[in-house]
N, C-alpha and C positions, 0 to 999 in steps of 0.2 A: 819795507818788511811785507807791506801788502801786497808788494807782487809777489814774494816767496808763499803767502798763502793762497791766492788765486791759486797757482800752480798746483797746490793739495785738493782744490776742488772741483768738481767735475759740476759740467754746467746744469744751472739752475737747483743750484746746492742749496743756497740760504733763501731762505724767507724772513723778512722783519716782520713782525706782527704790530702794529699799534694803534692800541685803542683809542679812540676820542671822543671828550662831550666836552664841548664848549674850547677848542684849541686854535681859532682863528687866528690870536694874534702868535701864536708860534707854529702853526703848522705847515706852511711854505718854507720857512727860512729850516725848518728841523726835519724836511725832507732834503732838502736840497746840500744840507750839511751831515745827511747820513746817505746821500748816495757819494759825497766825496769819500767816506771811508770804507765801503764795501770794496766787493768784487764786482767788476762790469756786467755779470751774468746773472751777479743777485737782483732779488724784486723785492720791494716793498709793498704790506697788503693795509690797509687802512681800514680801524671797523670804527664807524661811526654811529651812534644812538642817536641820531634827528638832531643834532645840535640846534639850538635855537642861536645860536651866532651865524651858523653857516659856514661851520667846517667843512661837512662836505662837500658843498660848493666849490671852494678855493680846493680840496682836491679834484674835483671831477675839472678844474678849470689845467692843470696841471698834469694829467693825465698825459694828452696829448704830447708834452713835451718830452717826456719819459715813456714812449712808444714799449708797450707790454711790459713794462718794471713797474709802476702804478699800480697799484688797485686797488679798489674800495667795496665794501660791503658798506651799504646805508641800511640801517637798522631801523624800524620806525618807533622804536621808543627805548628809551633807557632801560638796559638790562642787565646792567651790571659787570662788573672786571671782567670778574672768571667767567663769565658766561662769552664776553667779548672775546678771549683769548682761545676759548673753546671753541666758538664758531671758526678763527682763524687756522687751527693748528685743522680742525676737519678739513678745513679748505683747502689748505698745504698738504696734508696728506693723501687726499685724493688727488691731487695733480705730480706726486712721488718725490716734492721737497727732500733733500736729506737734513738739515737743518736749520731748526727754528730759533730767530730771536726776537723775545718780547721785551721793550722796553717802551719808557712813556715819551711823549710827545714835547715835553716844554722843557727838554734839554735838561732836567737833572740827573738823568743817563747819560750821558754825554757821549756824541759818538768816535770820540774820539778814541773809547776803550774798546772796537769793536774788532779793529786788528788783533790783539793779543789775545780776546777771547776766541776769536775763529783760530788761531794758533792752539791754545789751550785744549781747544776739544778734539784736536788731532790724538791726543791720548787720553779723552772722557768721554762720559756720556751725556753728562749736565757740565755746563761750567757758570758760576756765578757771578755775576759784578759785585762785591762783595767791601760792606763802607765797616765791616768788623774785624777784617784781619789787618796784617802788619801792611801797613801803608795805607790803607782806606781811613777817609773820615766823612764829618758831613760840614757840610757850609751853610750857614745863615740862618740855621735851624735854634730856638729859645733852647735853654739848658731844659729845663723842660721837656718840650716834646723830644730830647733827644736822649732823655733819660725814660721818656717812655716805649719811642722806638726800640731803643737796646734792652729794656725791660722784658720787653712782647717776644723781641726774639729768643732773650735767657730763656723766659718763663716757657716758651712752646720747646727749644731744646731740654730742659729738664723733663717736661710731660711725655714729649714724644722718644727721650733717649737717640737722639740725631745729632751729629757733629758739626752739622754745615752751621758755620758761624752768623748768615746774613739768611736765617730762614723766610723772614718777613720781606726781602729786598723783591721787586722786579722787573731789575736787567738781568735775563737769563740768559742761556744759549742751551737750546736742547736738540740732542739727534733724534731722529726718524725712529731710531732705534728704544730709546729711551721711551719715548711719548707710547709706543705700539706697547710696552713693558708697563708703563704706570696704568694704562686702560683708562681713556677722557670719558669713559662713559661712567664709567664708578665717581669722579669727582661729585660733590656735595657742595664746597664754596665757591660762593659766588662774588663776596668781597673782599675786604682785608686777607681774609684768612686761606683764600686761594695759594697765593704762595706759599706759603707753609703746607699747603696738601699735598701742591705739587712735587717739594721737595722730598717730603715724607716718604711719599708712594714708591719715587724716583729710587730715595734709600734704601727703603724696603723692599724694593724688588729688586735689590743688589747691582745698580748703574752706580760706575762711579764717580765721584762728583767732586770736581775743582771751584777753586774760586779765587778771581781776580781782586786785586784791591782797585777801588775806585774811590774816585770824591765826589761825594753826590751833595750837588750844588740846589739848594731849594728854589724853585721856579721864581722866576722874574717877573713873569707876563701871566695874568688869568689867577684861578682862585683854585686852590686845591679842594680835591675833592673828598678824603678824608673826613668822616665824623666822628664825635664820640660814640655814637651808638652804633656803628662799623666796628669801631676799634674793642669796644666792650664784651658784642657779640661773638669777636674773635675768640676772647680767654676762655668761652663755653664752647664753642667748634670744637679747638686742639680735642677738647679729650672725644669728643664724637669722633674726628678721624681716628684717633689712636685707637679706639675701641673696633672702627669699621676695618683697619687694616690689619689690627694684632689683636684686637681681642683685649680685656681689661689681665691684667697680669697682679701677681702679689706684688711688684715695686707699684704698680699702678696704686694697689689699695691701700699701699704703707704711705703713699706720697699724698695720698688724699685724708688717711690719717691724722701725718701731721699738719696738714694746713685746719683741719676741725683742731685738733688740738690746740693750733695758734686762736684761732675762734673764741675757743672757751676760755683760754687765758687773759683776751682782750676784755670777753666778757665778764670773769672772774673780779680783774683791775679796774673797770669802770665801775661795778656795782660797788666794791669795797671803798673807795674813792669818794661816792656820793653817800654811801653810809656811816661810814667811819668818819672821814673827814670834814664833809660838808655838814652830817646832820649827828654827829658826834655820838653813836651808837658805841655798844661796848667790840671792840676788835674781835674778839675768839668769836663770839656770837654769831659776828656780822662774815666773820673769815669762813665758819663752818656752815654758812649760807650762801656764800659765795660759790663754795665747790662745791655743794649741788643743785646749786643754778646752774654752774657751767657744765657740769660732768651730764645732767640732762638733758641739757643742750647738747653735747657730745652725742649721747646716745641717740638720739631723734635723728642730728644731722648724719651719722656713722650709719643706723639703720637706712636712711633715704638717698644716702649717696654712695660713701665708701666703698661698704660691702652691699651695692645693691642686687648687686649677679646673684649674692647668696639669698637676698633677704626678700626679692620682688613679690614672694607669696606671702611672705609673711606679715603680722600684725604688729604695731610697737605693743609691749604686754608688760606690767610690774613685775614677774619675773626675770623676763633679762635687764631689765632697767637696772635691779638691785643685785644683780649679776654684774651688770659692768659696772657698778659703782663700788663692788669688793673688787673688781681687777682694777679700776682706777684707784685704788687705794693701796693692793699692790704696787703697782710702778711708782707709787708715790714713796713706798717703801723702801721699793730698788734706789731711786733714787737717790734718798738720805744715805742708803748705805754705799753708794759708791761713790757719792761725793765725799763721806767719811774717809773711805778707802785711797782714792785718788790724794787725799791731802796727809792722812798719814805717813804713804808709803811714796807717796812720788815727789812731794812738798812743792808744790807748780809755784809759778813767779806770780801769779794772780790768780785766787781763787775762787774766780769767776769760772776758770778751765774746770777745775774740778765739779764747779755745778754745772757747766754747760755736757760734762760727760754723764752726769749721773743724769740730767736731761732724758738723752739719747738711748742710755741704759734703761732707764722707766720706760720709755717709750717705745722702743723694743718689745721689752716684755708685756706691755701694757696690748699692744699690736697684737702678739701672738696669743695672748688669750682670748680679744675680742674676737680676729678672725676665726679661729679654731674652735668656740668655746660659747662664745656669747652671742656671734653673728654666724658662727658655721651651717653650712644644710644639712639640713636633717636626714639623716640615712635610710635609704629606699628599703 
C-alpha cells in the first residue's frame, strides 16, 4: 500500500515534523521506524529545545545516514510545543513541501498509521490520527487520565461547535493549502490547546477534515510533558480561540449562562447542607437565603463573564441585581409550570424527566430576559 501512496506524491511532498525535549531514549529507533513507513522522497525535521539529555546530538549523528532527508532545528531553550510545530511549518512552507505530518517521538503516535493517513490526505485537507472514532482507542492510560482526555476533547467540541472527534490529538497530517488557509501567524496557543486551535481554525476556514482510527499507546520510555497547569489553561484558552476566530455568539452566551447556573446550584446546595443539615437552621429561611446568595453569585458571574461583551463598560448595580432576582423567579415559575404540564399531559416513566424539561424551559426563559433586559446593551 505504501508504494501506491508514493506514486500519488510529488518529490519532496512530505515533511514529518517532530518536536523533542529529552527524547534521547526514543529518538534513534523512532527516526529509523518513521523512515520505514514514509515514501523515499519524504523527509523528517526534528525541532529540539536544547534537551539536557542530548537528544539533538543523537539527531546530528544520524543526519549523515539519511543525507538530505533528516534535518534538525536546535533551539536555544524550551519554548513550547506549539512554537516548535510553527517553526517546523514555517521551515517547510519556505521550502515548498506539499504535506506536513506532526507526531510525537515517543511511539505513542506509531508510524505504522502513516501510510493510511497519506492515502486519506488525497481526498482531504487535514487528516487526524484519531483515538475517538470507531476503531481508535488508548492503551496504558489510567481511567482518570483517559476520562480527562476525552472530557477535554468533548468540552472543546461543545464550546467551539467543531465536529472533529479528536480535537486534542497531536498526530495530524496537513496539506500546504490547509496551513495557508489557517494563517499560522494568527495562532495564539503554545501548549496543550495548540492542537485544538489548529483544527478549529482549519474547520472555520472551510478545510475538509478526515479522521483515521489509531491505537494511542502510552510512552514506554521517558517522561510525559503534560502537566495539570497546561491542561487547566487549555480550558480557558478554548474560549479565547472561539472569540478570536468567530467572536461571541448567542449560543456561546447561553453556554456560559448555563455553566454559571450550574455553579449557582452547587453554591445553593452547599450552603443549604451546612446551614440546614449541619447547623439545624429552619429550612424555609435557609432556602430563601440560599436562593439570594446563589442568584447574587450568578448575577456577578454573568455580568463579568457570560455577557461581558454587553457589559464591558457597565458597573454592577443594585437595580440590575434586583432585576436579575426577578427574572430568576420568573424562570423558576416557568420551571414549575413546565414540570406540572409534562406530568399532567405526558405521564413520563420517571418524574425527573419532567423536572429536566422544566429546568430547560426555565433556563431558556431566564436567559432571554437576562440577555435582552438585565445585561442588554444600552441603546445609542
